[in-house]
KELUMFI-209418 format. One record per residue (C-alpha): x, y, z; residue number from 0; residue in three letters. Coordinates in Angstrom, 1 decimal, decimal comma. Each point is the difference from the previous one (the first is absolute). Example, Ala and Ser with C-alpha at 12.3 -4.5 7.8 and 13.67 -1.06 7.14 Angstrom:
<rs>
[r [12,3 -4,5 7,8] 0 Ala]
[r [1,4 3,4 -0,7] 1 Ser]
</rs>
This chain:
<rs>
[r [4,8 -12,8 -16,8] 0 Met]
[r [-1,9 -3,2 -0,6] 1 Lys]
[r [-3,8 -0,6 -0,1] 2 Lys]
[r [0,1 -1,2 3,6] 3 Leu]
[r [1,7 3,3 1,1] 4 Asp]
[r [-2,6 2,1 -1,8] 5 Trp]
[r [-2,8 -2,2 1,5] 6 Tyr]
[r [1,3 0,5 3,5] 7 Ile]
[r [0,7 3,7 -0,5] 8 Leu]
[r [-3,5 0,6 -1,2] 9 Arg]
[r [-1,3 -1,8 3,1] 10 Lys]
[r [2,2 2,1 2,2] 11 Tyr]
[r [-0,9 3,3 -1,6] 12 Leu]
[r [-3,7 -0,9 -0,3] 13 Gly]
[r [-0,4 -1,2 3,6] 14 Ser]
[r [1,7 3,2 1,3] 15 Val]
[r [-2,2 2,3 -2,0] 16 Val]
[r [-3,1 -1,8 0,9] 17 Tyr]
[r [1,0 0,0 3,7] 18 Ala]
[r [0,8 3,7 -0,2] 19 Val]
[r [-3,5 0,7 -1,6] 20 Phe]
[r [-1,8 -1,9 2,8] 21 Leu]
[r [2,2 1,6 2,7] 22 Phe]
[r [-0,9 3,5 -1,4] 23 Ile]
[r [-3,7 -0,8 0,3] 24 Ile]
[r [0,2 -1,3 3,5] 25 Val]
[r [2,3 2,9 1,2] 26 Ala]
[r [-2,2 2,7 -1,5] 27 Val]
[r [-3,1 -1,5 1,5] 28 Val]
[r [1,4 -0,3 3,5] 29 Ile]
[r [1,5 3,5 -0,2] 30 Asp]
[r [-3,3 1,5 -1,3] 31 Leu]
[r [-1,8 -1,7 2,8] 32 Ser]
[r [2,3 1,6 2,6] 33 Glu]
[r [0,0 3,5 -1,6] 34 Lys]
[r [-3,5 0,4 -1,4] 35 Val]
[r [-1,2 1,9 3,1] 36 Asp]
[r [3,0 2,4 -0,4] 37 Asn]
[r [-0,8 0,6 -3,6] 38 Phe]
[r [-3,7 0,7 0,8] 39 Leu]
[r [0,9 2,2 2,9] 40 Glu]
[r [2,3 2,2 -2,2] 41 His]
[r [-2,3 -0,1 -3,0] 42 Glu]
[r [2,5 -1,7 -2,3] 43 Ala]
[r [-1,7 -0,5 -3,4] 44 Asp]
[r [0,3 -3,3 -2,0] 45 Phe]
[r [2,5 1,4 -2,5] 46 Tyr]
[r [2,4 1,3 2,7] 47 Ser]
[r [-0,1 -3,3 1,9] 48 Val]
[r [0,7 -2,2 -3,1] 49 Val]
[r [2,5 2,2 -2,0] 50 Phe]
[r [1,3 2,1 2,9] 51 Gly]
[r [0,5 -2,8 2,5] 52 Tyr]
[r [-0,3 -3,6 -1,2] 53 Tyr]
[r [1,9 0,9 -3,1] 54 Arg]
[r [3,0 0,6 2,3] 55 Tyr]
[r [-0,9 -2,5 2,8] 56 Phe]
[r [0,1 -3,0 -2,3] 57 Ile]
[r [3,7 0,4 -1,1] 58 Pro]
[r [1,0 0,6 3,7] 59 His]
[r [-1,7 -3,2 1,3] 60 Ile]
[r [0,9 -2,2 -2,9] 61 Val]
[r [3,7 0,7 0,1] 62 Phe]
[r [0,1 0,0 3,8] 63 Leu]
[r [-1,0 -3,7 0,1] 64 Leu]
[r [1,0 -1,1 -3,5] 65 Ser]
[r [2,7 -2,5 1,0] 66 Pro]
[r [-2,5 -1,8 2,3] 67 Ile]
[r [-2,8 -0,6 -2,6] 68 Phe]
[r [2,7 -0,8 -2,6] 69 Ile]
[r [1,1 -2,7 2,4] 70 Phe]
[r [-3,4 -1,3 0,5] 71 Ile]
[r [-0,6 0,0 -3,7] 72 Ser]
[r [3,1 -2,0 -0,6] 73 Val]
[r [-1,0 -2,6 2,6] 74 Ile]
[r [-3,6 -0,1 -1,5] 75 Phe]
[r [0,9 -0,8 -3,6] 76 Phe]
[r [3,1 -2,1 0,8] 77 Thr]
[r [-2,1 -2,1 2,2] 78 Ser]
[r [-2,4 -0,5 -2,9] 79 Lys]
[r [2,8 -1,0 -2,2] 80 Leu]
[r [1,2 -2,4 2,6] 81 Ala]
[r [-3,4 -1,5 0,6] 82 Ser]
[r [-0,4 -0,7 -3,7] 83 Arg]
[r [3,6 -1,6 0,0] 84 Ser]
[r [1,2 2,6 -2,5] 85 Glu]
[r [3,1 0,7 2,1] 86 Ile]
[r [0,8 -3,7 0,4] 87 Val]
[r [-0,5 -0,5 -3,8] 88 Ala]
[r [2,4 2,8 -0,7] 89 Ser]
[r [2,6 -1,3 2,3] 90 Leu]
[r [-0,4 -3,5 -1,4] 91 Ser]
[r [0,4 1,4 -3,5] 92 Gly]
[r [3,5 1,2 0,8] 93 Gly]
[r [-0,8 3,6 0,9] 94 Val]
[r [2,1 1,1 3,0] 95 Ser]
[r [-1,7 1,1 3,2] 96 Phe]
[r [2,4 3,0 0,1] 97 Tyr]
[r [-0,8 0,9 -3,6] 98 Arg]
[r [-3,7 0,2 0,6] 99 Ile]
[r [0,7 2,2 3,0] 100 Leu]
[r [2,6 2,3 -1,8] 101 Leu]
[r [-1,7 0,4 -3,4] 102 Val]
[r [-3,8 0,5 0,2] 103 Pro]
[r [-0,3 0,7 3,8] 104 Tyr]
[r [2,8 2,4 0,4] 105 Phe]
[r [-0,8 1,7 -3,3] 106 Ile]
[r [-3,5 0,6 1,3] 107 Gly]
[r [1,5 1,2 3,3] 108 Ala]
[r [2,4 2,3 -1,9] 109 Phe]
[r [-2,9 1,6 -1,8] 110 Ile]
[r [-2,0 0,7 3,1] 111 Phe]
[r [3,1 1,1 2,0] 112 Ala]
[r [0,9 2,5 -2,7] 113 Gly]
[r [-3,6 1,4 0,0] 114 Ile]
[r [0,1 0,2 3,9] 115 Gln]
[r [3,4 1,7 0,0] 116 Leu]
[r [-1,1 2,8 -2,3] 117 Tyr]
[r [-3,4 0,4 1,7] 118 Ala]
[r [1,5 0,0 3,6] 119 Asn]
[r [2,6 2,7 -0,9] 120 His]
[r [-2,1 2,3 -2,2] 121 Phe]
[r [-3,5 -1,0 -0,8] 122 Leu]
[r [-1,5 -0,9 3,5] 123 Val]
[r [1,4 3,1 1,8] 124 Pro]
[r [-1,6 2,3 -2,5] 125 Lys]
[r [-3,3 -1,9 0,5] 126 Ala]
[r [0,4 0,1 3,8] 127 Asn]
[r [0,4 3,8 -0,2] 128 Glu]
[r [-3,4 0,3 -1,6] 129 Lys]
[r [-1,5 -2,6 2,3] 130 Arg]
[r [1,3 1,6 3,2] 131 Ile]
[r [-1,3 3,4 -1,1] 132 Val]
[r [-3,5 -1,5 -0,5] 133 Phe]
[r [0,1 -1,8 3,3] 134 Glu]
[r [1,1 3,1 1,9] 135 Asp]
[r [-3,1 1,9 -1,5] 136 Glu]
[r [-2,7 -2,7 0,1] 137 Phe]
[r [1,1 -2,9 2,3] 138 Val]
[r [2,7 0,5 2,5] 139 Arg]
[r [-0,5 2,0 3,2] 140 Lys]
[r [2,4 3,0 0,1] 141 Lys]
[r [3,4 -1,1 1,1] 142 Leu]
[r [2,1 1,8 2,6] 143 Lys]
[r [0,9 3,3 -1,6] 144 Thr]
[r [2,4 1,4 2,5] 145 Thr]
[r [3,5 -1,2 0,9] 146 Glu]
[r [1,7 1,0 3,2] 147 Phe]
[r [3,6 0,2 1,1] 148 Gly]
[r [1,6 0,1 -3,5] 149 Ile]
[r [3,7 -0,4 -0,2] 150 Arg]
[r [2,0 -0,6 -3,0] 151 Met]
[r [3,3 0,7 -1,9] 152 Gln]
[r [-0,3 2,0 -3,2] 153 Leu]
[r [3,6 -0,1 -1,0] 154 Ala]
[r [3,4 -0,7 1,5] 155 Glu]
[r [0,1 2,2 3,1] 156 Gly]
[r [-3,4 1,4 -0,6] 157 Val]
[r [-2,9 -1,0 2,5] 158 Phe]
[r [-3,6 0,8 0,0] 159 Leu]
[r [-2,4 -0,1 3,1] 160 Gly]
[r [-3,6 0,8 0,1] 161 Met]
[r [-2,5 -0,3 2,9] 162 Asn]
[r [-2,9 -1,0 -2,3] 163 Ser]
[r [-1,1 0,0 -3,6] 164 Phe]
[r [-3,5 -0,4 -1,4] 165 Ser]
[r [-0,3 -1,6 -3,5] 166 Asn]
[r [-3,6 1,3 -0,1] 167 Lys]
[r [0,8 3,6 0,4] 168 Thr]
[r [3,6 -0,2 -1,2] 169 Gln]
[r [1,2 2,0 3,0] 170 Lys]
[r [2,7 -0,7 2,5] 171 Gly]
[r [0,7 1,3 3,5] 172 Lys]
[r [3,3 0,9 1,6] 173 Lys]
[r [2,5 -0,5 -2,9] 174 Leu]
[r [3,7 -0,3 0,7] 175 Thr]
[r [2,7 -0,5 -2,6] 176 Ile]
[r [3,6 -0,2 1,3] 177 Glu]
[r [3,2 0,0 -2,2] 178 His]
[r [3,1 -1,5 1,5] 179 Phe]
[r [3,6 0,1 -1,2] 180 Glu]
[r [2,6 -2,1 1,8] 181 Asn]
[r [-2,5 -0,5 2,7] 182 Ser]
[r [-0,3 3,8 0,5] 183 Asn]
[r [-3,4 1,7 -0,4] 184 Leu]
[r [0,3 2,5 -2,9] 185 Gln]
[r [-3,6 0,9 -0,7] 186 Lys]
[r [-3,3 -0,5 1,8] 187 Lys]
[r [-3,4 0,9 -1,6] 188 Leu]
[r [-3,1 0,1 2,2] 189 Met]
[r [-3,6 0,7 -0,9] 190 Ala]
[r [-3,2 -0,1 2,1] 191 Glu]
[r [-1,9 -1,4 -3,1] 192 Glu]
[r [0,8 -1,2 -3,4] 193 Val]
[r [-2,5 -0,3 -2,9] 194 Ile]
[r [0,4 -1,9 -3,2] 195 Trp]
[r [-1,1 1,9 -3,3] 196 Asn]
[r [-1,0 -2,7 -2,4] 197 Asp]
[r [-0,2 2,2 -3,1] 198 Lys]
[r [3,4 1,7 0,6] 199 Lys]
[r [1,5 -3,2 1,4] 200 Lys]
[r [1,7 2,0 2,9] 201 Asn]
[r [-0,4 0,7 3,7] 202 Trp]
[r [-1,2 3,0 1,9] 203 Thr]
[r [1,6 0,5 3,4] 204 Leu]
[r [-2,0 2,0 2,6] 205 Lys]
[r [1,7 1,9 2,9] 206 Asn]
[r [3,5 -1,4 -1,0] 207 Trp]
[r [3,4 0,6 1,3] 208 Lys]
[r [3,4 -0,8 -1,5] 209 Leu]
[r [3,2 -0,2 2,0] 210 Arg]
[r [3,3 0,1 -1,9] 211 Asn]
[r [2,9 -1,0 2,4] 212 Ile]
[r [3,6 0,7 -0,9] 213 Asn]
[r [2,2 -1,2 2,9] 214 Lys]
[r [-0,7 2,5 2,8] 215 Leu]
[r [-2,0 2,3 -2,2] 216 Arg]
[r [-3,8 -0,4 -0,7] 217 Glu]
[r [-2,3 1,8 -2,4] 218 Asn]
[r [-3,7 -0,3 0,4] 219 Val]
[r [-2,6 0,7 -2,7] 220 Glu]
[r [-3,8 -0,2 0,6] 221 Ser]
[r [-3,3 0,8 -1,6] 222 Gly]
[r [-3,7 -0,6 -0,1] 223 Glu]
[r [-0,2 -1,9 -3,4] 224 Ala]
[r [2,5 -1,5 -2,3] 225 Leu]
[r [-0,4 -2,1 -3,2] 226 Asp]
[r [2,7 -2,6 -0,5] 227 Ser]
[r [0,9 -3,2 -1,8] 228 Ile]
[r [1,3 -3,0 1,9] 229 Phe]
[r [0,9 -3,5 -1,0] 230 Ser]
[r [-2,8 -1,6 1,9] 231 Phe]
[r [-3,7 -0,1 -1,0] 232 Thr]
[r [-3,2 -1,1 1,9] 233 Pro]
[r [0,4 -3,5 -1,4] 234 Asp]
[r [3,0 -0,4 2,3] 235 Asp]
[r [-2,3 0,3 3,0] 236 Phe]
[r [-2,7 -2,3 -1,3] 237 Asn]
[r [0,3 -3,4 1,7] 238 Gln]
[r [-2,9 -1,6 -1,8] 239 Asn]
[r [1,1 -3,6 -0,6] 240 Asp]
[r [-2,1 -0,1 -3,2] 241 Leu]
[r [2,3 2,5 -1,8] 242 Leu]
[r [2,6 -2,6 -0,8] 243 Lys]
[r [-2,6 -2,2 -1,8] 244 Asp]
[r [-0,6 3,1 -2,4] 245 Ala]
[r [3,5 0,6 -0,9] 246 Met]
[r [1,6 -1,3 -3,2] 247 Thr]
[r [3,5 -1,6 0,6] 248 Thr]
[r [1,9 3,2 -1,1] 249 Pro]
[r [-2,1 2,1 2,4] 250 Asp]
[r [0,5 -2,7 2,8] 251 Leu]
[r [3,8 0,1 -0,5] 252 Leu]
[r [0,0 3,9 0,4] 253 Lys]
[r [-2,2 -0,4 3,1] 254 Arg]
[r [2,4 -2,6 1,5] 255 Ile]
[r [2,9 2,4 -0,7] 256 Glu]
[r [-1,7 2,9 1,7] 257 Arg]
[r [-1,0 -2,1 3,0] 258 Glu]
[r [3,5 -1,2 0,4] 259 Glu]
[r [1,2 3,7 -0,1] 260 Met]
[r [-2,6 1,0 2,5] 261 Lys]
[r [1,1 -2,8 2,4] 262 Gln]
[r [-3,6 -0,2 1,2] 263 Ser]
[r [0,0 -3,8 0,5] 264 Gly]
[r [-2,9 -0,5 -2,4] 265 Gly]
[r [1,8 -1,3 -3,0] 266 Val]
[r [-0,5 -3,7 0,5] 267 Asn]
[r [-3,6 -0,2 -1,2] 268 Pro]
[r [1,0 1,6 -3,2] 269 Tyr]
[r [2,9 -2,4 -0,5] 270 Lys]
[r [-2,3 -3,0 0,8] 271 Ile]
[r [-2,4 1,2 -2,7] 272 Glu]
[r [3,0 0,5 -2,6] 273 Leu]
[r [1,3 -3,6 0,5] 274 His]
[r [-3,5 -1,5 0,2] 275 Arg]
[r [-0,7 1,2 -3,6] 276 Arg]
[r [2,7 -2,3 -1,2] 277 Thr]
[r [-0,2 -2,9 2,5] 278 Ala]
[r [-3,7 -0,7 -0,6] 279 Val]
[r [0,5 -0,6 -3,9] 280 Pro]
[r [3,0 -2,2 0,9] 281 Ala]
[r [-2,3 -2,0 2,2] 282 Ala]
[r [-2,0 -1,0 -3,1] 283 Thr]
[r [2,9 -2,3 -1,1] 284 Phe]
[r [0,3 -1,5 3,6] 285 Ile]
[r [-3,7 -0,6 0,4] 286 Leu]
[r [-0,2 -1,5 -3,6] 287 Thr]
[r [2,8 -2,4 1,0] 288 Leu]
[r [-1,8 -1,0 3,2] 289 Ile]
[r [-3,4 -0,4 -1,8] 290 Gly]
[r [1,3 -2,1 -2,8] 291 Phe]
[r [2,2 -2,2 2,2] 292 Ser]
[r [-2,9 -0,6 2,4] 293 Leu]
[r [-2,9 -0,4 -2,4] 294 Ala]
[r [1,9 -2,2 -2,6] 295 Ser]
[r [-0,4 -2,9 2,4] 296 Arg]
[r [-3,0 -2,1 -0,6] 297 Lys]
[r [-1,6 -0,6 3,4] 298 Thr]
[r [-3,2 -1,5 1,4] 299 Arg]
[r [-1,1 3,4 1,3] 300 Gly]
[r [0,4 1,4 -3,5] 301 Gly]
[r [-0,7 3,7 -0,6] 302 Met]
[r [-1,7 0,6 3,3] 303 Gly]
[r [3,0 -1,1 2,0] 304 Leu]
[r [2,3 2,1 -2,2] 305 His]
[r [-2,1 3,1 0,3] 306 Leu]
[r [-0,2 -0,4 3,7] 307 Leu]
[r [3,7 -0,2 0,3] 308 Ile]
[r [0,3 2,9 -2,4] 309 Gly]
[r [-2,2 2,2 2,2] 310 Val]
[r [2,0 -0,9 3,1] 311 Val]
[r [3,3 0,8 -1,7] 312 Ile]
[r [-1,5 3,3 -1,4] 313 Ser]
[r [-1,2 1,0 3,5] 314 Ala]
[r [3,5 -0,9 1,4] 315 Ala]
[r [1,7 2,1 -2,6] 316 Tyr]
[r [-2,1 3,1 0,8] 317 Val]
[r [0,5 -0,6 3,7] 318 Leu]
[r [3,8 -0,2 -0,2] 319 Val]
[r [0,0 3,1 -2,3] 320 Met]
[r [-2,1 2,0 2,5] 321 Gln]
[r [2,1 -1,1 2,9] 322 Phe]
[r [3,3 0,9 -1,7] 323 Ser]
[r [-1,1 3,4 -1,2] 324 Thr]
[r [-1,4 0,8 3,4] 325 Thr]
[r [3,3 -0,9 1,5] 326 Leu]
[r [1,8 2,3 -2,3] 327 Ser]
[r [-2,4 2,9 0,6] 328 Thr]
[r [-0,1 -0,3 3,8] 329 Asn]
[r [3,4 -1,6 0,9] 330 Ala]
[r [2,3 1,4 -2,6] 331 Gly]
[r [0,6 -3,2 -1,9] 332 Phe]
[r [1,5 0,3 -3,5] 333 Ser]
[r [-2,8 1,0 -2,5] 334 Pro]
[r [1,6 -1,9 -2,8] 335 Leu]
[r [0,2 -3,2 2,1] 336 Met]
[r [-3,5 0,4 1,4] 337 Ser]
[r [-1,7 -0,2 -3,4] 338 Val]
[r [2,4 -2,7 -1,4] 339 Trp]
[r [-0,1 -2,4 3,0] 340 Ile]
[r [-3,4 -1,5 -1,1] 341 Pro]
[r [1,4 -0,6 -3,5] 342 Asn]
[r [3,2 -1,6 1,4] 343 Ile]
[r [-2,0 -2,3 2,4] 344 Met]
[r [-2,6 -1,1 -2,6] 345 Phe]
[r [2,6 -0,2 -2,6] 346 Gly]
[r [1,8 -2,7 2,1] 347 Leu]
[r [-3,4 -1,7 0,4] 348 Leu]
[r [-0,5 0,1 -3,8] 349 Gly]
[r [3,5 -1,5 -0,6] 350 Leu]
[r [-0,8 -2,9 2,5] 351 Tyr]
[r [-3,3 -0,7 -1,6] 352 Leu]
[r [1,5 0,1 -3,5] 353 Met]
[r [2,9 -2,5 0,9] 354 Phe]
[r [-2,4 -2,4 1,9] 355 Thr]
[r [-2,8 0,1 -2,7] 356 Ala]
[r [-0,6 -3,2 -2,0] 357 Pro]
[r [1,8 0,2 -3,3] 358 Lys]
</rs>
């Protein structure tokens, strides 16, 4: 790398770090103004708020929007370089437009994309777990704790039904587990009530009945209480959308596998979250490409015009991402395509701007 590369790379890294620092201050102030009444109402002390909440809120909000303020930072410092004719001087000195893009800019993008990739898959989910626990205790109103009309597949030929399950009391009503072989019912377990024992990690069945069917013969067992271990846990009945944000990628993959086995139809949000964790870091390269190609032009509007266009493009990116993920969640569109469509669309825009940029 030449001195010019190090100079631009320092500008890239410094601008992004400075933007992140300012963004953290603004985000914390806005969030605190919205939640201060909840903190006071629940008597949350200063130490808990700072180290029990904002310590974990900051990684969540920073990495959620990191490609956007990386994009704005690239436009900001590139516009300054262009306004001082430093880009033009570099090109006139024989440095290729594409080399400036690929070496200092994409090396900077690679550094931040690598950080985002690790954070999205491992660091942020762990922080979200602590953040969500704090919000449940001090901020958020109690979410719906009872699920009704539960139907799922536990294994091949094994189906579970339950009238209702309360995540608050860890109790379910009217449990039914049916075991089929070759479309023939072999066993049917029924219980008026089922209770989860968190310490023993098993279930207690109340007023249970088990039917064992062998062709034309049937054997019935029953009792008032029975402790048993099943392949399902209360987490399988928890439809809280925040759970996926608090799962590391290995845990998320296990949850996807279980949801597919259950055939409950709720697997798409987990798949969207899985693919988003990789697609968002990849967007860093695309937005860096757009930002450099756009801001390297010296225009009359200068930095103000470039920043305005950058804000519009950022808003369009978020809008397309939101639309495509909603389409996947509600209309069964491919989760993989839903998170990569914005990258594909804006990647094509970036290539167009790159090839048409003055060189």
